[in-house]
C-alpha positions, 0 to 999 in steps of 0.5 A: 449702177456703179458710175465708172462702169456705167461711164465706160459702158462695160458689163457688170456682176453686183453681187448683193449684200446692202440694201441697195446693191439689191435696187441697184442689182434690179436696174442693172440686170432690166437695163441688160447691162449685167447680172445681179446673183442672190446672196442666196446663189454665191457659189463659186460655180454660179459665181463663174459661171454667171461671169463666163457668161458675162463676158460672152453674151455680147448682149451684155456690151449692148445693155452695157452701151445703151446704159453709158448712152443714157449716162453721157444724156444726163446732165452733169453736177455744173449743169443741176446745180445752177437749176435747183439754186434757181427753184430754190430761190424762186419756191423759198418764201421772201427769196429773189430768185437772181 
């Protein structure tokens, strides 16, 4: 999912094209934080209809707010890196944890 939109709790719409956007689109819809339109459905009318639904249906704002809570609850890279370094040192033969 798009990190900035998730961080700010904004509903999103993904127009998949590459493999990762297909996966991200599925995850976005499962979270209730947005919509994903398959490439074969990309018409101006369908995009407009989906955007109107995204903006008017409060369920998407609620889903985006829940996703935001999850994002904010996750540890930051600054919190994760020391743990990964310690685990790597502990599980590397010949290295002492320090």
